[in-house]
N, CA, C and O of each residue as an XYZ file, in Angstrom:
460
protein
N       0.857     -1.175      0.000
C       0.000      0.000      0.000
C       0.899      1.232      0.000
O       1.980      1.238      0.588
N       0.441      2.230     -0.647
C       1.270      3.416     -0.782
C       0.800      4.587      0.069
O       1.626      5.380      0.520
N      -0.480      4.716      0.297
C      -1.006      5.903      0.964
C      -1.522      5.553      2.358
O      -2.463      4.774      2.509
N      -0.888      6.141      3.371
C      -1.313      5.947      4.762
C      -2.330      7.019      5.101
O      -2.152      8.186      4.753
N      -3.382      6.629      5.771
C      -4.440      7.563      6.120
C      -4.304      8.040      7.554
O      -3.737      7.352      8.402
N      -4.831      9.227      7.810
C      -4.893      9.741      9.177
C      -5.884      8.870      9.935
O      -7.003      8.653      9.470
N      -5.488      8.379     11.078
C      -6.346      7.478     11.838
C      -7.339      8.242     12.699
O      -7.028      9.297     13.253
N      -8.509      7.699     12.797
C      -9.583      8.243     13.625
C     -10.093      7.127     14.516
O      -9.747      5.962     14.321
N     -10.912      7.478     15.489
C     -11.491      6.451     16.352
C     -13.014      6.532     16.279
O     -13.570      7.232     15.432
N     -13.671      5.816     17.167
C     -15.135      5.774     17.127
C     -15.792      7.133     17.335
O     -16.945      7.320     16.946
N     -15.090      8.076     17.933
C     -15.659      9.415     18.136
C     -16.007     10.080     16.802
O     -16.882     10.944     16.748
N     -15.329      9.683     15.737
C     -15.620     10.274     14.426
C     -17.056     10.012     13.996
O     -17.619     10.784     13.220
N     -17.651      8.943     14.485
C     -19.038      8.653     14.117
C     -19.985      9.773     14.525
O     -21.032      9.961     13.905
N     -19.628     10.506     15.550
C     -20.472     11.615     16.009
C     -20.032     12.971     15.473
O     -20.848     13.889     15.381
N     -18.748     13.114     15.116
C     -18.230     14.434     14.754
C     -17.872     14.597     13.282
O     -17.455     15.684     12.884
N     -18.013     13.587     12.479
C     -17.603     13.662     11.076
C     -18.380     14.730     10.323
O     -19.596     14.836     10.486
N     -17.697     15.528      9.499
C     -18.404     16.539      8.710
C     -19.287     15.909      7.637
O     -20.241     16.537      7.179
N     -18.986     14.696      7.236
C     -19.797     13.962      6.267
C     -20.042     12.575      6.840
O     -19.109     11.895      7.268
N     -21.284     12.167      6.843
C     -21.639     10.860      7.377
C     -22.684     10.230      6.473
O     -23.704     10.845      6.159
N     -22.421      9.007      6.060
C     -23.352      8.276      5.218
C     -23.940      7.140      6.036
O     -23.210      6.388      6.682
N     -25.239      7.019      6.007
C     -25.921      5.965      6.745
C     -26.734      5.128      5.773
O     -27.484      5.652      4.950
N     -26.571      3.825      5.882
C     -27.335      2.889      5.071
C     -28.060      1.954      6.019
O     -27.480      1.478      6.995
N     -29.301      1.697      5.741
C     -30.058      0.781      6.583
C     -30.705     -0.276      5.703
O     -30.906     -0.078      4.505
N     -31.015     -1.369      6.307
C     -31.680     -2.440      5.584
C     -32.324     -3.391      6.567
O     -31.971     -3.431      7.746
N     -33.260     -4.145      6.070
C     -33.936     -5.133      6.897
C     -33.529     -6.514      6.428
O     -33.629     -6.837      5.245
N     -33.078     -7.313      7.354
C     -32.678     -8.679      7.052
C     -33.557     -9.643      7.822
O     -33.915     -9.388      8.972
N     -33.892    -10.716      7.206
C     -34.694    -11.748      7.855
C     -33.770    -12.905      8.231
O     -33.829    -13.993      7.659
N     -32.920    -12.629      9.209
C     -31.957    -13.612      9.702
C     -31.639    -13.258     11.146
O     -31.762    -12.099     11.541
N     -31.238    -14.229     11.924
C     -30.862    -13.940     13.308
C     -29.647    -12.998     13.354
O     -28.746    -13.094     12.521
N     -29.640    -12.103     14.323
C     -28.553    -11.134     14.453
C     -27.197    -11.831     14.520
O     -26.231    -11.369     13.913
N     -27.119    -12.935     15.250
C     -25.859    -13.654     15.373
C     -25.337    -14.157     14.042
O     -24.129    -14.136     13.805
N     -26.225    -14.609     13.170
C     -25.820    -15.092     11.851
C     -25.311    -13.949     10.981
O     -24.344    -14.118     10.237
N     -25.954    -12.789     11.068
C     -25.516    -11.618     10.299
C     -24.157    -11.148     10.795
O     -23.266    -10.874      9.991
N     -23.986    -11.050     12.114
C     -22.702    -10.640     12.671
C     -21.600    -11.600     12.217
O     -20.511    -11.164     11.844
N     -21.873    -12.876     12.248
C     -20.902    -13.887     11.827
C     -20.454    -13.645     10.391
O     -19.263    -13.740     10.096
N     -21.381    -13.337      9.500
C     -21.033    -13.120      8.099
C     -20.285    -11.807      7.878
O     -19.382    -11.747      7.043
N     -20.643    -10.771      8.604
C     -19.991     -9.475      8.415
C     -18.630     -9.430      9.106
O     -17.641     -9.027      8.494
N     -18.569     -9.833     10.351
C     -17.349     -9.668     11.135
C     -16.416    -10.871     11.075
O     -15.221    -10.715     10.823
N     -16.935    -12.035     11.298
C     -16.079    -13.207     11.474
C     -15.735    -13.934     10.178
O     -14.774    -14.703     10.151
N     -16.480    -13.718      9.123
C     -16.259    -14.434      7.864
C     -16.098    -13.473      6.678
O     -16.909    -13.506      5.753
N     -15.074    -12.624      6.691
C     -14.927    -11.655      5.603
C     -14.715    -12.295      4.237
O     -14.991    -11.672      3.212
N     -14.229    -13.529      4.214
C     -14.029    -14.197      2.924
C     -15.350    -14.420      2.186
O     -15.347    -14.682      0.983
N     -16.475    -14.319      2.891
C     -17.790    -14.467      2.263
C     -18.339    -13.158      1.708
O     -19.368    -13.171      1.033
N     -17.684    -12.027      1.973
C     -18.200    -10.749      1.500
C     -18.507    -10.727      0.001
O     -19.554    -10.202     -0.377
N     -17.655    -11.265     -0.869
C     -17.964    -11.198     -2.302
C     -19.284    -11.873     -2.681
O     -19.831    -11.588     -3.747
N     -19.796    -12.747     -1.844
C     -21.078    -13.408     -2.135
C     -22.254    -12.448     -2.008
O     -23.264    -12.624     -2.689
N     -22.145    -11.429     -1.143
C     -23.276    -10.523     -0.951
C     -22.926     -9.066     -1.225
O     -23.830     -8.234     -1.299
N     -21.650     -8.727     -1.379
C     -21.206     -7.367     -1.712
C     -20.303     -7.495     -2.934
O     -19.085     -7.623     -2.805
N     -20.902     -7.458     -4.111
C     -20.193     -7.816     -5.336
C     -18.963     -6.967     -5.670
O     -18.057     -7.498     -6.314
N     -18.861     -5.693     -5.284
C     -17.611     -4.982     -5.586
C     -16.382     -5.592     -4.888
O     -15.260     -5.448     -5.372
N     -16.595     -6.259     -3.769
C     -15.484     -6.876     -3.037
C     -15.116     -8.186     -3.713
O     -15.970     -9.042     -3.941
N     -13.829     -8.332     -4.034
C     -13.427     -9.609     -4.627
C     -12.380    -10.337     -3.791
O     -12.023    -11.471     -4.112
N     -11.888     -9.720     -2.743
C     -10.979    -10.400     -1.811
C     -11.031     -9.666     -0.478
O     -10.653     -8.498     -0.393
N     -11.492    -10.341      0.548
C     -11.539     -9.778      1.897
C     -11.089    -10.884      2.843
O     -11.659    -11.975      2.850
N     -10.069    -10.598      3.636
C      -9.592    -11.607      4.579
C      -8.796    -10.949      5.709
O      -8.242     -9.861      5.549
N      -8.754    -11.628      6.842
C      -7.943    -11.171      7.961
C      -6.495    -11.549      7.719
O      -6.194    -12.561      7.087
N      -5.610    -10.720      8.232
C      -4.185    -11.014      8.190
C      -3.830    -11.664      9.516
O      -4.146    -11.127     10.577
N      -3.190    -12.790      9.464
C      -2.809    -13.478     10.692
C      -3.853    -14.478     11.127
O      -4.939    -14.565     10.553
N      -3.502    -15.233     12.157
C      -4.383    -16.314     12.623
C      -5.475    -15.812     13.561
O      -5.339    -14.746     14.160
N      -6.567    -16.586     13.690
C      -7.598    -16.255     14.679
C      -7.049    -16.473     16.075
O      -5.991    -17.086     16.222
N      -7.723    -15.996     17.097
C      -9.051    -15.377     17.047
C      -8.964    -13.930     16.576
O      -7.951    -13.260     16.777
N     -10.035    -13.457     15.949
C     -10.099    -12.094     15.440
C     -10.935    -11.248     16.379
O     -11.835    -11.748     17.054
N     -10.630     -9.972     16.413
C     -11.354     -9.041     17.264
C     -10.692     -7.678     17.191
O     -10.014     -7.374     16.210
N     -10.875     -6.863     18.202
C     -10.280     -5.524     18.227
C      -8.770     -5.647     18.044
O      -8.107     -6.424     18.731
N      -8.245     -4.873     17.114
C      -6.821     -4.887     16.812
C      -6.462     -5.727     15.595
O      -5.386     -5.546     15.026
N      -7.331     -6.638     15.181
C      -7.049     -7.467     14.004
C      -6.967     -6.598     12.759
O      -7.676     -5.600     12.628
N      -6.089     -6.996     11.850
C      -5.943     -6.302     10.573
C      -6.639     -7.113      9.485
O      -6.630     -8.344      9.498
N      -7.245     -6.388      8.541
C      -7.995     -7.028      7.468
C      -7.578     -6.423      6.136
O      -7.346     -5.217      6.042
N      -7.484     -7.248      5.117
C      -7.213     -6.815      3.744
C      -8.541     -6.786      3.003
O      -9.372     -7.680      3.162
N      -8.732     -5.747      2.187
C      -9.985     -5.556      1.468
C      -9.650     -5.104      0.049
O      -8.906     -4.140     -0.128
N     -10.189     -5.784     -0.963
C      -9.959     -5.370     -2.345
C     -11.298     -5.223     -3.054
O     -12.174     -6.080     -2.943
N     -11.441     -4.118     -3.786
C     -12.651     -3.826     -4.561
C     -12.317     -3.794     -6.051
O     -11.304     -3.228     -6.459
N     -13.168     -4.400     -6.842
C     -13.045     -4.348     -8.302
C     -11.662     -4.756     -8.816
O     -11.257     -4.325     -9.896
N     -10.943     -5.570     -8.069
C      -9.589     -6.015     -8.413
C      -8.601     -4.862     -8.521
O      -7.467     -5.076     -8.950
N      -8.993     -3.650     -8.148
C      -8.141     -2.473     -8.295
C      -7.804     -1.790     -6.978
O      -6.633     -1.553     -6.682
N      -8.807     -1.479     -6.199
C      -8.613     -0.715     -4.964
C      -8.326     -1.680     -3.826
O      -9.103     -2.597     -3.561
N      -7.201     -1.462     -3.157
C      -6.816     -2.308     -2.026
C      -6.694     -1.450     -0.776
O      -6.269     -0.296     -0.831
N      -7.074     -2.038      0.348
C      -6.995     -1.320      1.622
C      -6.622     -2.291      2.738
O      -6.913     -3.485      2.671
N      -5.970     -1.749      3.764
C      -5.724     -2.489      5.008
C      -6.513     -1.770      6.093
O      -6.428     -0.550      6.238
N      -7.273     -2.538      6.845
C      -8.166     -1.985      7.860
C      -7.861     -2.634      9.202
O      -7.383     -3.766      9.269
N      -8.147     -1.892     10.269
C      -7.984     -2.442     11.614
C      -9.329     -2.410     12.330
O     -10.041     -1.407     12.297
N      -9.668     -3.535     12.982
C     -10.927     -3.624     13.716
C     -10.796     -2.803     14.998
O      -9.848     -2.984     15.762
N     -11.758     -1.893     15.232
C     -11.719     -1.045     16.431
C     -12.909     -1.278     17.361
O     -12.932     -0.750     18.473
N     -13.882     -2.050     16.930
C     -14.989     -2.457     17.818
C     -15.467     -3.823     17.360
O     -15.698     -4.048     16.172
N     -15.611     -4.729     18.313
C     -16.083     -6.093     18.025
C     -16.927     -6.514     19.205
O     -16.412     -7.016     20.204
N     -18.216     -6.312     19.089
C     -19.164     -6.666     20.140
C     -20.200     -7.584     19.501
O     -21.169     -7.110     18.909
N     -19.998     -8.914     19.620
C     -20.864     -9.859     18.928
C     -22.351     -9.540     19.077
O     -22.838     -9.229     20.164
N     -23.040     -9.627     17.965
C     -24.476     -9.400     17.853
C     -24.887     -7.946     18.074
O     -26.081     -7.647     18.101
N     -23.925     -7.039     18.232
C     -24.287     -5.644     18.488
C     -23.534     -4.640     17.640
O     -24.153     -3.756     17.047
N     -22.214     -4.749     17.565
C     -21.453     -3.664     16.943
C     -20.147     -4.186     16.376
O     -19.464     -5.001     16.996
N     -19.809     -3.702     15.182
C     -18.576     -4.040     14.504
C     -18.104     -2.779     13.804
O     -18.869     -2.169     13.057
N     -16.864     -2.375     14.026
C     -16.361     -1.155     13.401
C     -14.894     -1.326     13.056
O     -14.163     -2.060     13.721
N     -14.475     -0.634     12.003
C     -13.081     -0.682     11.580
C     -12.654      0.686     11.067
O     -13.483      1.538     10.749
N     -11.344      0.876     10.994
C     -10.796      2.079     10.386
C      -9.810      1.650      9.308
O      -9.161      0.611      9.431
N      -9.700      2.442      8.265
C      -8.794      2.147      7.168
C      -7.445      2.776      7.480
O      -7.364      3.965      7.786
N      -6.384      1.975      7.402
C      -5.022      2.453      7.655
C      -4.317      2.873      6.376
O      -3.667      3.918      6.336
N      -4.442      2.062      5.331
C      -3.694      2.291      4.093
C      -4.561      1.957      2.889
O      -5.416      1.073      2.949
N      -4.329      2.676      1.795
C      -4.979      2.376      0.524
C      -3.946      2.493     -0.592
O      -2.874      3.063     -0.391
N      -4.262      1.961     -1.750
C      -3.328      2.031     -2.867
C      -3.699      3.114     -3.882
O      -3.091      3.186     -4.950
N      -4.682      3.952     -3.569
C      -5.095      5.020     -4.475
C      -4.979      6.367     -3.760
O      -5.211      6.449     -2.554
N      -4.622      7.420     -4.497
C      -4.499      8.743     -3.872
C      -5.863      9.382     -3.635
O      -6.878      8.930     -4.166
N      -5.867     10.431     -2.836
C      -7.057     11.259     -2.671
C      -7.800     11.099     -1.367
O      -8.574     11.981     -0.996
N      -7.593     10.005     -0.659
C      -8.273      9.810      0.619
C      -7.293     10.197      1.721
O      -6.169      9.695      1.750
N      -7.705     11.085      2.630
C      -6.808     11.517      3.705
C      -7.070     10.789      5.002
O      -6.142     10.471      5.746
N      -8.334     10.528      5.272
C      -8.680      9.828      6.514
C      -9.965      9.060      6.277
O     -10.848      9.494      5.538
N     -10.043      7.946      6.902
C     -11.273      7.157      6.839
C     -11.447      6.615      8.240
O     -10.736      5.702      8.660
N     -12.367      7.166      8.936
C     -12.536      6.786     10.331
C     -13.365      5.548     10.495
O     -13.362      4.655      9.648
N     -14.047      5.507     11.552
C     -14.804      4.323     11.917
C     -15.954      4.074     10.966
O     -16.708      4.984     10.621
N     -16.072      2.853     10.559
C     -17.225      2.376      9.816
C     -17.891      1.380     10.745
O     -17.242      0.467     11.254
N     -19.165      1.553     10.962
C     -19.824      0.772     12.005
C     -21.059      0.071     11.470
O     -21.820      0.623     10.676
N     -21.232     -1.132     11.918
C     -22.479     -1.868     11.686
C     -23.028     -2.189     13.056
O     -22.331     -2.768     13.889
N     -24.264     -1.820     13.295
C     -24.840     -2.162     14.595
C     -26.223     -2.749     14.400
O     -26.934     -2.451     13.441
N     -26.566     -3.589     15.345
C     -27.850     -4.273     15.285
C     -28.910     -3.449     15.976
O     -28.709     -2.979     17.096
N     -30.022     -3.273     15.324
C     -31.165     -2.607     15.918
C     -32.312     -3.607     15.916
O     -32.620     -4.222     14.895
N     -32.920     -3.752     17.049
C     -33.975     -4.765     17.189
C     -35.339     -4.117     17.040
O     -36.359     -4.800     17.125
């Protein structure tokens, strides 16, 4: 990776000048969804087609501090670090490095369960 990003923490979720929120309804148990999003990144290309390679670096167990590799469209590559791992409730990561110019910081990206 060539471009290192300014690191942010979970506080960015409240203070970011730009925030994008996506919501959806799934008919699956929260634990199964968390498992697919957080614990099984290699399955991402099955449901998020721009992703063609997503995997953790290093051996399990995975959680806060784990590093993840993410590739989109076979072109854009990123290394991310998990900053929140609360099974069935919250999963968040920050991007450390990318291979394309123009991004200065990418703070917390969060998925949380709402019942």
